[in-house]
N, C-alpha and C positions, 0 to 999 in steps of 0.2 A: 446494487446492480452493477456488474462490471460494465464500464462505458463501451457501448457498441453503437453502430449507426442505426438510424431508423429502418434502413433497408434490411439490416440483419434481423431486427425485431419482426419486421413484416414477414420475412421468409421463414424464420424459425417458428412462427405462429401458424403457418399455413396448415389447413386441415388436409389438403390434398397436395400432391406433387411437392412434398417436403423432402429434401435430400440433405443429410447432415454428413459432413466430412470430419474424419478423425485424423489426428497427427500426434505422434509421440517422438520426442527428441531425447536421446540418451547420450550423455558425455561419459565415455569410458575412461578417458584421461583428460586432465585439465590441471595446469599449473596452479590455478586458484584453489582447487579442492584437494590437491595432492600435497600432504604435509612433508613428503620426502624431497620435494623439489628445492634445490639450492642453486643460486646463481652466483658466479664469480666472474671477475673482469680483470683486464690489464690495468685499469685505473678509471676513476670517476671524476667528472667535473664537479665544481662546488655544489651545484644542484643537479642531482641525477637520481633516478629511481629504477635501478636495474631489476628489482623484483617485479616490476610491471611487465617485463618482457615475457612472462609466462601466464598472464591473466586472460589470454584469449582476446584481447582488444588490440586491434592493429592500427587504429586511427588515433592520432594525437589530438588532444582537446583544442589546441589553438596554435597559432604561429608564434612560438615563444622566442623572445629576443635573446641574442648572444653578443658578448663583447668581442666578436671576431671580425668586426668591420662590416657585417651584413645588415646590421640594424639600421633602418631608416625611419625617421619620425613620420608618423601618419601612414605607414605602409601596412597597417593591420597587425603589427606586433603587439604581444602582451608580455608582461614580466613573467619570468619562470615561477611556477607555484612553489611555495615553501611548506605547504601543509600536506602534500601528497595526495590530495583529493582529485586533482586533475591528472589526465593521462599525458605523461611526458616521455616515459621510457628511459633507456640508458643513454647518457651522453658521455663520451670518452674524455679523458683529461688531455690527450694529445690532439694537435691539429694536423690536418693533411698538408702536404707540401704544395708548391705552386703547380705541380703536375697532377695533384690529387693523390699521390702516393702516401700511404700511412701504414703503420704497423701496430694494430691493436687487436685484442681478442675478447670474446665473451663466451662463457660456457655455462651449461646447465647440467646438473646431476640429479638423478631420480632413481626410483626403484626400477629394476629391469622390466622392460615393456617392449612390445613390437613397434617398429617405426615403418610407416607406409609411405611417408613423403617428407620432404624437407622444406623449411620455410624460413625466410629472413625478410623482415619488413623495416624500411627506413622511416623517414619523417614525411608523411603525406601533406602536412600543412606547409612545410618549407620546400617540398619537392626535392628532397635529398635522399640518397640511397647508396649502398655499396656497389661498386662496379666489379672489382675483382676480389674474390674471397674463396677460402677453402673450408670445407665442412668435414669434420672427423667424427665418426661414430665409434664408441668404445663400449666394451662390456664391463661387468662389475669388477673384473680382475684388472682393468686398465688396458686390456688387449684391444688393438685396433681391429674393428670389424669392416670398416668401409671409409674411403676417402673420396670426396667429390670436389672437383676443381671447377669453379664458376668464373668465367671471364667475359668481360664486355656486357655485363648486365645493364639494362637501361630501364628497369622497372622499380618503383618504390616497393611493391610487394612481389617478392620472388618466391614462387612455390614450384617445387619440382617433385612429381611422383617418382617413386623408386620402382625399378623393374622387379626387384626382389625385396620381400619383406624380411627385415632383420628383427628377430623375436626377443633377443636378450640384450637390447641396448640399455646402458645405464648412464651414458653421458653423451652430449653433443657439444662440440667446440667449433666456433666460427672464428677463423682468422681473416681479418679484413686487411686487404693490401692496397686497395685503391678506392677513393671516395669520389662521388659525383662532382664535388665542388672543391676548389683549392682553398686552403686556409680555413677549413671548417673542422669541428669535432665530428666524430662518427656519432650518429643518432639512430638508435635501434628501438623500434616500438614493440616488436614481437619476434620470438625465435622458437617458441615451443609449439610443436604441432599436436594440437589436441585431436583425439580420436572421437569423433562424433558421428552418430548415425541417426537418420530420420526415417521413421516407419509410418507408412500410410498405405491406403488402398489394400492390395492383397497381402502386404507384409504385416498389416495390423489386424489382428483378429478381434480383440475386445479391449475396452477400458472400463474399469469399475472404480468410481470415486466415492468415498464416504467422508462427508464433512459433518461434524456434530459439535454443538456448543456444550462445554462441560457444565456440570451442575454443582454449585457450592452447597455442601452439607446435604446433598440429595434433594434439595428443594429449590434453591435460589439460582436463577440464571445469571444475575448480576454478580460480578466478581469471579468470573470463570476464565479458565484457560483451556484451549482445545488443541488437539493434534489431529491432523487429517491423514487419511491413508488412501493409496491408489494401488490397484492391481491391474497389471497390463499383460495381455497374452499376445505373443508374436509368432508369426509363421516360422516353424522350424522343420519344414519338410525336407530341407537339405542338410539338417544336422548342424547348422551353423552355431547353435547355442549349446551344443553338447560340450561339457566342460573339458573332456579329454580329447577333443578334436583338434589335433595339432595343425591341421590344414586350414582351420578357421582363422580369418583375419582378426577375430576377437579372442584368440587363445590366451588364457591366463588373465583375462580382463573382467571376468564375472565376479566382482568383489563387492563388499558392502560400500556404502557411501558413494555410489555412482549417481550423478545428477540425472533426474528424470523430469522432463517437462511434457505435459499433455495439453492438447488443445482440441476444441470442437468448433466447427464453423459451417458457414454456408457459402455458396458461390453467388457473387453479386451479378447484376446485369452486365457489368463491364467485363465479366469473365474472370475477374480476380476473386480470390477466396478471402473472406474475413473470418478470423478465428478469435474465439474467446478462450483465454488460458484457464486451465483447471487448477494450476498451482505448480510449485516446484517441490520435488520430493527427492529423497535419498534412499537408494536401494538398501533393503534389509535382507532380502532372501531371493535367490535365483533357483528356479526349478526347471529341469528338462528331463523328459522321459523318452527313451528311444521308441516306446510304443505309442507315443502321442505326436501329433503333427504340430504341436505348439510348445513354446517355452513360456514360462511365467516369471515375472519379477514383481515383487511387492515393495513399495516404497512408502516412507512416512516423511512428514515435513520437518523443518529445522527444529521445531520445539521438541520433537521426539528425541533428536540428537542431544539436546541439552540435559536429558535424563542421564546421559552417560558420563558427564563430567561434574565435578564438585566445586562449589563456591566456598572458599576458605578465608576466614578473616584472621588477620594477625593481631589486631587491636580493636577496641571498641570505638564506636562512632557516636557522637552526641548531636542532637538536634539536626538530624539529616532528613532531607525530603525524600519522599518515595521516588521522585524523579531521579535524584542523584544516586539513590540506591540501585534503581533499575539500570542506570547507566553503568555503574560499577559492575553489576552482574554480567551484562552483555559484553563489556570490554574484557572482563576476566575470562569469559568463554571464548575469546578471540573471534567474535562476530564482527566482520568488517562494518564500518559505519554506514555504508550504503545499504546494508541488509537489516537495519532496524530503525524504528521510529518510536519515539516516546512522547506522549501527550504532555503538553505544558501544564495541564490541570494537575498533574501529580506533584508539581512544585508547591501546591497549597497544602499538602499533607506532610506535616512535620512529626517525626518520631523522636521522642526524647533520648532514647538509648538503644543502640543496636550492637549486639555482639553474639552472632549466631554460631551454633555448632555447625560442623561441616554438613552441608546439604547440597543436593543437585542444583545446578543452575536453574533448571526448570521449576523445582519446588520453591525456590526463593521468588522467582517471578510469579508463581501462583499465589504465594502469600501476599506479595505486593499488590497484585490485581484484586485479590479478595478484600484487602484493607481499604481500598478506595471504591469498591463496588464497580470496578472497571471491567475490562475485557482484554485478554491477550490472545493473539492468534497470528497465523501466517497468512498474508494476503495472497492473491492469485499470482503475484510477481515474486513470491518467496520472501517477502520482507516481514520480519517480526514486528508486529504493531502492538505496543502497550498503550491502550487507551484508557482514559478516565471514565467517569460516569456519563459524560456528555459525548454522544457519538461524534467522531471526527468530521463527518459530513455536515454536522450542524454547528460547527465552530466557525465563527466569522470575526473579521476585523472590520470595523465601520469607521469611515472617514467622511466628513462633510465639508463643503466649501464655505459654509456660513451657518450661523446658529444664533438664537437668542438665549438668554440666560436660563430659561426654564426648560429648554430642549432636552429630550431624552433619546438622542439618536441611536443609542445602543439597543433600544427596544424594537427597532425596525426589523430585526432578524429573530425575534422571539416567538414567531408563529402565532401571535395574537393580533387579529385584524381589527378589533373593535376598540376605540378609545374609551376610557373610563367615564368620561363626562363631556359636557359641552363647555370646554375650557375657555375662560375669558382671555381676550387679547386686547391690547391697547391700540387697535387699528381702526377704531370707530364702530366696530360691530357689537361691542359689549352693551347688553341691555340688562338693567337691574332686575334680579329675580329670575332671569332666564339662563344666565351663565354661572359657572362656579370657578373658584380659584383652583389652580393646579395643585394636586396632592404632591407632597414632597417625597413620600416613600416610593420605593421601586415598584410596589404593587399598582400604583396609579399609572394607567396606560396612556401615554401621550404621544410618543414617537418623536420624529424629527420636525422641528419648526425652524424654518429659515429666517433670515433677517430682512432680506429685501422685500419691499411691498410691490405687488403688481400694479400696473398703471390702470387707467380707467377702462381699458379694453381687456384687462386681465393679463397683459403681457409683461414678462420680466425682461430686463435688459442684460446684456453681456457684461461681465461673466455671469452666466446663468446659475441658479441654485443647483448644486450637484451633490449627490450622495454616492459613495463608493463602498462596495462590500468585497472583501478579499477572503480567500479560503484555500484549502488544499485542492490540488487538481482533481476535477471531476467533470462529468458530463452535465450539460444543461439542455433541457428540452422545453422548459416553461418557467416563466417568472411571474411573480405576483407584485403588483403595484397598488397599494391601498391608500387612499386619502383618509380624511377625517369624516367618518360617518355621522358622528354626533353634530358636527357643524355643516354636514352635507357639502363638503369642499373636496376637490380632487383636481389632479392635473388633466388639462385638456390636450395640450400638445407637449410631447416629451420624446426624448431620444434615449435609447439604451445601447451602451457600448460594451462589447464582450471581448475579453482578452484571453489569450492562451498562455501556456506555462512559460513561454519565452517573452511574455509581456507584450506581445504583438496584438494590435487591434485586428480581430478577424471577422467580426460581424457587427453591423450597425442596424438597429431597428428604429424606424421613425414612426411614431404613433401620432396621428393627427385627428382631431375632432372627437376624442374620447368623451363619453357622457356617463361613465360608470364610476362610482366611488372606488370600487375594487375592480381592477382590470387585469386580465391575464395576457401575457405576451408569449406567444408560442415561438419557439426557436426550432423550426423544422430541420435546420441543418444539423442539430444535435451534436455540437462539437464535444469531443471527449476529453479534452485536457484544459478546461477553463480554470483560471485562478482568480479572475477579477471581473466584476460587472459594475458599470457606472450608470446612474440615472441622472439625466440632465433635463430640467423642467423649463420649458419655454413659455407656456401659457397656463394660467390658473382659471378655475371655474368662476371665481369672483374677483371683481376689481378691488384694488387697495387692500390686498390680503397677503400674508406670508404663505410660502409653501408649507404644507403640513402633511407629512407622510407617516402613517402609522405602521405600515409594513412594506418592506422591499426585500424580497427573498426568492430564491429559486424553489420551485415546487418539485420535490424528489419524484423520480419515476416510480410508479407503483405498478406491478405486474397484475393485470386483470386475468384471472383464470375462470373460464366459463365451463359450463357442463360438457361442452364438446371437447374440452381439453383434458378431462380426467376420466379414468376408468373405474376408480373406486374411491369413496370418501367416507371417512369415519370421524366422529366428533366425541372422543372419549372424555369423560370428566376426570379431572385430576385435582382432588381436594387439597393436595399439598401445595398447589399454586395459589391458595387463598389463605390469608392470615389476618386476624384482627387483634392479635396479642404477640408482641415482638420482644424477644430477650437478646441482649447483646452484652458480652462480658468485656470489661476493660481490665487489662493485666498490667498494673503500674510496676515500675522498677525504680529503685533508688539510684543515686549517683554512681554506685559501684556495680550496678546491674543486678542487685539482689531483689528477689521478688517481694512485693508488698501485698497487702490484702487485696483480693480481687473486688471489683465493683460491678454489680449486676444492674444494668439499666433496662427498665421495662417501660414500654409504651403500649397503649391499647385503645380500642374504640369501644367505649362502654355501651353505646347504643347498639352497635352491631352484635356485641356479645349478648346483650339482653334479648335482642330480637331473634338471634339464631342460637349459636353456642360459641364457646371459646375455641378458636383455631390458633394454636401456638406455633410460632416459627422461632426456633432457637438457633441463632446465628453461630456458626462454628467459632471457637476460641481462636484468636489470631494474635501472634506475637507482636505485630506492629500496631495493634489497637491498645494503646497504653494509657490513654486518658479518658476520663468520664465524658469529656466533651466530644471526643472522636466516636465513642460508643453511642452517645446520644444522637449524633448526626446520622450515623448509619441506621439506628433504630427508627428515627423519624422518616427517613427516606424509604425504608423497607415497608413501613406501615402505609405510607402514601401509595406505594407501588402495588402492594398485595392485598390491600383491604377493599377488594371489589369482587363480588361473587362471579362477575362475568368472566374473570380470568381463569376460572376453573375449566372452562371448555377449551380443549385443544383440537388440533386438526391433524389427521393422518390422510395423506393423499397419494394415490398412485396415478401418475399423469404422463403426458407426452414429453415434458421436460423442456428446459431452456438453460443452456450452459452458461449464460450470463448471470443467472440468478445465484446470489451468494448467501452465505449465512448472515443472519440479522437483517436481510432485506424484508420489505413489507409486500405482502400480496393481498389482493382483494378477491373475494370469491362469493358468488351468490349462494345463499343458504336460506331456505324457508322464506322466500320472497323478500329477503333483505340482503344487503351487501355487508359482509363482515371482513375485518382486516386481521391478518395474522403476521407475526414476525417469525421468520424461518429459523428454526433451531436445529434442524437436521436435514441433510441433503444427500441423497444416494442416487448418483447418476450412473446409468449403464448404457454403454455404446457397443453395439455389435454390427456395425454397418448402418443400423438405425438407432434412434435415441428413445429411451424411456427413463423415467425417474420416479423416485418416491421422496416425499418430504414430510416433515413434521413441523407444525407451527404452533405458536402460543398466542392466544387471543389478545388483541389490543382493544382498549376501551377509549 
């Protein structure tokens, strides 16, 4: 579920008086997405990033230090970035004189396009900017189209609309003659004027979004890659989107690969609107008909673009992880680092030998995803996510302030609330025949045991026992704190601290007088960018005992869909979703990449086959599955996943819709006087001023 506030959820679920707002943002030009953009300068400082002046970001990341005499210790300065990940922009090599005068220039060249306005941004963190400068527009032949002279500017961000639109501009040059401060380098964060339009209300006719999980071998949802599609219709009653309309401010801009962002939202009680993004897409096709009042653009996500480029290997690789291979593919496709995320789980999958024939970047990613039973998709922010078999939302790092030797603190996030047994402790509570020694294998559920003993009133002393779980940014609406049910012990007084993505403490929950072994902590604030939660235990249910926490984890939001929320429901059976006999092929290669005899790994459930019949799942042959051990691992996991007749039942639902619902989310729905859960594998959202949707789900057991 995309993180939204509780008020958003309340308003989108309203049966009456529900109003949904749509918004579409299209970037017709952008230095970040236009490969023809080239930046040149009169000279660069030792650390300078001139290409950042066309990325659409006008704000510098920090107050970066310079050896020009302005750097003061403790004045909030940071060292200049050397990795290019922070926003710094262009710094000139020359310094201004004592009166601020300077003679430097920066220019940008691009494919001919219309220019509506001029822009030059200085350094907002240092409060520096150009005072006097000239702007020169030229066409593709180098002929001057326009010169503008700016004097006595006193703004960091200088934007000037043009009285006349120049349609064939191929370069813009900025000649800086005076700087705001003496003895400083020129510092420019942005010069490229992107053409961006926002469509809402009467300008937006409809949005149609299709999200769908791919299926491996026609059967398996694990190991899939998906590409999403959006179709937007815009009001064209004035002919603005007709390709041949030279009077249109968008003339010659209806091209492939224009960035499209769509959002749906509600108006909050404050009067502000909260939107849930539907994704980032790239235009594939523009349509406009003089006989129709609308124009239409179809876009697909970044994974679709990766079908258009090939991954080519120059030499073989040996013993490479799927993580490193995925990283190579995305870098080779020139995907900026901020637009992809690879799960660390993929580091555990080692492939002995890799030397592929030329394949599309998307196809190689698909093969990688399939080989680890993972999932690759674009999230709602347009980031390509290559996930392993464990959902990213369920990946945690656990730290504790104290522990005893038998403690298994890593188990507190495994979603198992019950301890395996009444485990013995050397705290005076052990009675012969009533307790058992801790099991050493990972299957024995124990959880975290602290070291400090509570006093005769059950109180711990400072520093109190503390457990911390960290994870990728997400929303938190409820937490589970479970003590040891077998020993009937639990925390009575405790605090929960919640931190946002800047590592700032944003919420504190003080629980006092708890008398439940498993207690739920509701977080009504529903923060949307939490990365860390801490549990601090002040008082225990028994004197002279250690803290014992079997589970401390967030409880993911599950969308409850009632009969009032849907128009039509079907539960088709899909026998392909059930299997009690699994076949996986390992394709080993020798040290020179020559194929050896294939190994067929088979696993089955004899009891299931005897009681029903044999349902075979033949996993597709995959180049990266080269060892018998890798094939065995996949076969075992598939049998565990698909050997349950309950998964045959699927869900098809036409309903009122919720734009925050994403693929792979879990929904609960009442069926035949019971509550069943489904994982969303297809999502079709339609907005025409109102909202409705269709979804398809796979039964969870």
